C-alpha positions in Angstrom: 17.6 8.4 7.4 14.7 10.1 8.2 11.4 7.7 10.3 8.1 8.4 10.7 5.4 6.7 12.3 2.3 5.8 10.6 -0.7 6.8 11.8 -4.9 7.4 11.6 -6.2 10.8 12.0 -8.4 8.8 14.6 -6.1 8.2 16.4 -4.4 11.8 16.4 -9.0 13.0 17.4 -7.8 10.5 20.5 -5.0 11.2 21.7 -5.1 14.7 20.5 -2.5 16.2 17.9 0.1 17.9 20.0 -0.1 14.7 22.6 0.4 12.5 19.4 3.3 14.4 18.2 4.9 15.1 21.5 5.0 10.9 21.6 5.9 10.8 18.1 9.1 13.6 18.7 9.9 11.1 21.7 10.6 8.1 20.6 13.2 9.4 19.1 11.3 9.7 14.8 11.7 13.1 12.6 7.8 13.3 11.3 4.3 11.9 11.1 2.8 9.5 7.6 -0.7 10.1 7.9 -3.5 8.0 6.9 -5.0 10.4 4.6 -7.8 8.4 2.1 -8.2 4.7 4.0 -9.9 1.1 2.8 -12.4 -0.1 5.1 -11.1 -1.7 8.6 -12.0 -2.8 11.8 -9.1 -2.5 14.6 -8.5 -2.3 18.1 -6.7 -0.4 19.3 -4.9 -1.7 23.0 -3.4 1.8 23.8 -6.4 4.6 23.0 -8.2 6.7 25.3 -11.6 6.8 24.4 -13.1 3.4 21.7 -10.4 0.8 21.9 -12.2 -1.4 18.9 -13.7 1.8 16.0 -14.3 0.3 12.1 -12.7 2.5 9.4 -15.4 3.8 6.1 -13.2 2.6 3.0 -12.8 5.5 0.9 -13.1 8.1 3.7 -10.3 11.1 2.9 -9.4 13.2 6.2 -9.2 16.9 3.7 -12.0 18.7 2.0 -12.1 17.8 -1.1 -11.8 21.2 -3.0 -15.4 21.3 -4.7 -13.4 22.7 -8.0 -11.2 19.9 -8.8 -13.7 17.4 -8.7 -16.5 19.0 -10.9 -16.9 16.4 -13.4 -15.6 12.9 -11.5 -17.2 9.5 -12.4 -15.9 9.1 -9.0 -15.2 11.1 -4.9 -13.8 11.2 -1.8 -16.2 9.9 1.0 -15.7 12.0 4.3 -14.0 15.5 4.3 -15.2 17.0 7.4 -12.6 17.5 9.0 -8.7 19.2 7.1 -7.1 16.6 9.0 -4.5 16.5 7.0 -3.7 20.2 6.6 -4.0 21.3 10.0 -1.3 18.4 11.2 1.6 19.4 8.9 1.3 22.9 10.0 1.9 21.3 13.5 4.1 19.0 12.6 6.3 22.2 11.7 6.1 23.7 14.4 8.2 20.9 15.8 10.8 21.1 12.6 8.6 17.6 12.4 7.5 16.5 8.1 4.3 15.0 7.7 3.6 12.1 4.9 0.5 11.1 3.6 0.3 7.8 3.3 -2.3 7.5 0.8 -5.1 4.0 -0.1 -5.8 4.6 -4.1 -7.8 1.4 -5.6 -9.6 0.0 -2.6 -11.9 1.9 -2.1 -14.0 -0.8 -0.5 -16.6 1.6 -2.1 -19.4 -1.6 -2.7 -22.5 -0.3 -2.5 -22.1 3.5 -4.3 -19.5 2.0 -7.0 -20.9 3.6 -10.2 -21.1 1.0 -12.6 -17.0 0.1 -14.5 -14.8 1.6 -12.5 -14.2 -1.8 -10.7 -12.1 -4.5 -11.3 -13.9 -7.5 -13.2 -13.3 -11.7 -12.7 -13.2 -13.6 -16.4 -16.7 -14.8 -15.7 -17.3 -10.3 -15.7 -18.0 -10.5 -12.0 -17.1 -6.5 -11.1 -15.3 -6.2 -8.1 -16.3 -3.0 -5.6 -13.6 -3.4 -3.0 -11.1 -1.9 -5.8 -10.7 0.0 -8.6 -9.5 -1.2 -12.7 -5.6 1.6 -12.7 -6.8 1.0 -16.5 -10.1 2.4 -16.6 -9.6 6.6 -17.9 -12.1 7.3 -14.3 -10.4 5.8 -12.7 -7.2 7.5 -13.6 -8.3 10.5 -12.8 -10.2 9.8 -9.4 -6.4 9.0 -8.6 -4.2 11.8 -10.0 -7.0 14.2 -9.0 -6.7 12.7 -4.7 -2.9 12.6 -5.4 -2.8 16.2 -5.8 -5.4 16.5 -3.4 -3.0 15.4 -0.5 0.3 16.6 -2.6 -0.4 20.6 -2.3 -1.2 19.8 1.7 2.6 20.3 2.5 3.1 16.7 2.2 7.2 15.9 2.1 5.7 13.1 -0.1 2.4 11.4 -1.5 3.1 7.5 0.3 1.3 4.6 -2.2 -0.6 2.5 -1.6 -2.9 0.3 -3.6 -1.6 1.6 -6.8 -2.1 -1.5 -8.9 -3.9 -4.5 -9.6 -5.6 -6.6 -7.0 -7.8 -9.6 -8.2 -10.0 -11.4 -6.6 -8.1 -13.0 -4.0 -7.1 -10.2 -2.0 -10.3 -10.8 -0.3 -12.9 -9.0 1.1 -14.9 -9.5 4.8 -16.3 -12.7 5.9 -15.6 -13.6 1.9 -16.1 -18.1 1.4 -14.7 -20.1 -1.6 -15.2 -24.0 -0.7 -13.6 -24.9 -3.7 -9.9 -26.0 -4.4 -7.9 -24.4 -7.2 -4.8 -25.0 -8.5 -2.4 -22.6 -9.4 -2.9 -21.3 -12.4 -7.0 -21.0 -12.1 -5.6 -18.9 -8.8 -3.3 -16.8 -10.8 -5.8 -16.4 -13.7 -9.1 -15.9 -11.3 -6.6 -13.3 -9.7 -6.6 -10.9 -12.8 -8.7 -8.3 -13.8 -10.9 -9.0 -17.3 -13.5 -5.5 -17.7 -13.2 -3.9 -21.1 -9.9 -1.3 -20.3 -8.1 -5.1 -19.2 -9.0 -7.4 -22.2 -10.9 -8.9 -25.4 -13.3 -11.7 -25.6 -10.9 -13.9 -26.3 -9.6 -14.1 -24.0 -11.7 -13.8 -21.0 -12.6 -17.2 -23.0 -9.6 -18.6 -22.4 -9.6 -17.2 -18.8 -12.9 -19.0 -18.0 -12.8 -22.0 -19.5 -9.0 -22.7 -16.9 -11.5 -21.7 -14.1 -14.2 -23.5 -15.2 -11.6 -26.4 -15.7 -11.1 -25.9 -12.1 -13.7 -25.6 -10.4 -14.9 -28.9 -11.7 -11.5 -31.1 -11.0 -12.0 -29.2 -7.3 -7.8 -30.0 -6.3 -5.3 -27.7 -5.4 -2.4 -29.3 -6.9 -0.4 -28.1 -9.7 2.7 -26.7 -10.4 3.8 -23.1 -9.7 2.0 -20.5 -11.6 4.7 -18.3 -13.0 4.2 -15.7 -14.8 5.9 -17.7 -18.2 2.6 -19.2 -16.9 0.5 -17.1 -17.6 2.3 -16.3 -20.7 2.1 -18.9 -22.0 -1.7 -19.5 -21.7 -2.7 -15.1 -22.2 0.1 -14.1 -24.4 1.1 -10.5 -23.7 -1.4 -10.0 -21.3 0.6 -9.6 -18.3 3.3 -6.9 -19.8 0.0 -4.8 -21.3 -1.3 -4.8 -17.8 2.2 -4.0 -16.5 2.8 -1.1 -18.6 -1.0 0.2 -17.6 0.2 0.4 -14.5 3.1 1.7 -14.6 2.0 4.4 -16.6 -0.6 5.7 -14.3 2.4 5.5 -11.3 4.0 7.6 -13.3 1.0 9.9 -14.7 0.7 10.5 -10.9 4.4 11.0 -9.1 4.4 14.0 -12.4 0.8 14.8 -10.2 2.5 15.0 -7.5 5.7 17.0 -8.4 3.5 19.5 -10.0 1.7 20.3 -6.3 5.5 20.6 -4.8 5.2 16.9 -2.9 7.6 13.3 -4.3 5.6 10.0 -4.9 6.6 7.4 -3.1 5.1 3.4 -4.9 4.6 1.4 -2.1 5.6 -2.6 -3.1 3.1 -4.6 -2.4 4.5 -7.6 -2.3 5.9 -8.2 1.1 2.9 -7.4 2.4 1.5 -10.8 0.6 4.6 -12.9 2.4 5.4 -11.5 5.2 2.2 -9.5 7.0 0.5 -12.7 8.3 3.5 -14.8 9.8 6.4 -12.3 10.1 8.2 -14.9 8.7 7.9 -14.9 4.3 9.0 -17.5 3.0 10.9 -18.2 -0.7 12.6 -15.7 -2.8 12.7 -12.1 -2.7 9.1 -10.2 -2.1 10.0 -8.2 -5.7 9.4 -11.6 -7.1 6.2 -12.2 -7.4 4.9 -8.9 -7.5 4.0 -9.9 -11.6 0.8 -11.2 -9.5 -0.2 -6.8 -8.4 0.6 -6.3 -12.3 3.7 -4.7 -11.1 7.0 -4.0 -12.0 8.5 -3.1 -10.0 11.5 -1.1 -12.1 8.6 0.0 -14.3 7.1 1.7 -10.9 10.5 2.6 -9.6 11.3 4.5 -12.2 8.1 6.4 -12.7 7.7 7.5 -9.0 11.3 8.6 -8.8 10.8 6.8 -5.3 10.0 2.9 -3.9 8.8 1.7 -0.8 10.0 -1.8 0.5 6.8 -3.4 2.8 9.6 -5.4 5.6 7.2 -7.3 7.9 9.4 -9.8 8.9 11.6 -10.9 11.6 14.4 -11.7 10.3 17.0 -8.8 9.9 19.1 -11.3 7.3 14.9 -11.6 5.5 14.8 -7.3 4.8 18.0 -7.2 3.6 17.7 -9.8 1.4 14.9 -7.6 -0.1 15.9 -4.7 0.1 18.9 -5.7 -1.9 16.4 -6.9 -4.4 14.5 -3.4 -5.1 17.8 -2.3 -5.1 19.4 -4.0 -7.9 15.7 -3.7 -9.4 15.5 0.4 -9.2 18.4 0.9 -10.1 21.4 3.0 -8.1 18.7 6.7 -8.6 15.9 5.7 -6.6 15.3 6.7 -3.5 14.6 3.5 -1.5 12.4 3.7 1.7 10.3 1.2 4.0 8.5 0.7 6.6 8.8 -1.7 9.5 6.7 -3.5 11.9 8.2 -2.5 16.0 5.6 -4.9 16.9 4.9 -8.8 17.2 5.2 -11.4 15.0 7.9 -8.9 13.2 9.2 -8.0 16.7 9.8 -8.9 20.0 12.6 -6.9 21.1 14.1 -3.6 21.3 17.2 -5.4 19.6 16.0 -6.5 16.9 14.0 -3.5 16.0 17.3 -2.3 16.1 18.8 -4.6 14.0 15.9 -3.8 10.8 16.9 -0.1 11.7 20.3 -1.0 11.4 19.6 -3.2 8.0 18.2 -0.1 6.4 20.4 2.4 7.1 23.8 0.6 5.6 21.3 0.4 2.7 21.2 3.7 2.2 17.4 4.0 3.1 16.0 7.4 2.5 13.1 7.2 4.7 11.6 4.5 7.0 8.3 3.8 8.8 6.8 2.2 11.9 3.7 0.4 11.6 1.1 1.3 13.3 1.3 4.2 16.1 -2.5 3.3 17.4 -2.4 -0.2 17.1 0.9 -1.2 18.6 0.4 -1.7 22.4 3.1 -0.4 24.8 5.7 -2.3 25.1 6.3 -2.2 21.5 6.3 1.5 20.8 9.2 1.3 24.0 11.0 -0.6 21.5 10.8 1.5 19.6 11.6 4.4 21.2 14.6 2.6 21.7 15.7 1.9 18.6 15.3 4.6 17.4 17.7 6.4 19.8 19.9 4.0 17.7 19.2 6.7 13.9 21.3 9.0 13.7 20.3 9.9 17.0 16.7 9.8 16.3 17.0 12.6 14.0 17.6 13.9 9.6 
């Protein structure tokens, strides 16, 4: 089983690429997964030599874009002053380490400069410019071109985060909403109703549902499932899931053409376990529909499926992996993302148990999130746990 640490370009700049790779390899990792394109963030880096608090710019890439690839594009990336990704591939190759290009596609945080018509929209016509709509032709061109840029730099795989819908519930910095909403209204407010996703009749139905909820100011009501949404917006869910799966297939084809694989990261495990590390209810993929993800369709389109296993209990990791395998089928490669730090992990034995769960289920690669964000103790337990994964090798 391949293993890697997720990291930022700023981690490599802070530590020095050679020092960072030495530390990762000494801990037992066979590779590194670099954020090649990322969203805005404010993060705390407890082991940093320089700045301990850093702000990341939304939509920034860490390679020098090829102007020829982007000629005529409505949306182009930010950044690209340094060829961090290409340089990392070369440095890692000298150590026989693989590199994956962790790429945030549609969560761009470009609210100040995003061209009109690319963002997801609420049923009221309000654009959400931090997130792009996967049904927009111009957005699809952006995603495919971004994938080509990352894939052609010699990475093993493009690890695709945010290659799906997000919705109002995805959040923003210092967001406020003081009205209570029932389950159906919350689900409808999370849907995109831009001109590529909905017609006037569907928007009218959705506006009525949400407006009624605004007036009621109550968060009570029956659980909302995909069947509930289908009952009020027939065919809407299936149509948006088909659009996402089609985009995943287009991006996967672009990656293959440039010599890399695509690993589609389903966001469900993060939605369930990110805050507490103790996800509740059914297996993670049961909520994938809320992000427009048909897990089986996206898995087949990509050829490899990433499972975000943010859970303290190894049994929960097993539950989710088994659910994904059942949906993806036997021929799709599974990869996993684990956290060696709180709230998921307090000791090396716990992390080792989850890595063992992955290995037992034939998981091809396990990534540890995140090299720069975790404290010294988490790096030590990662090293202890990775030592038992096929000797830390391939």
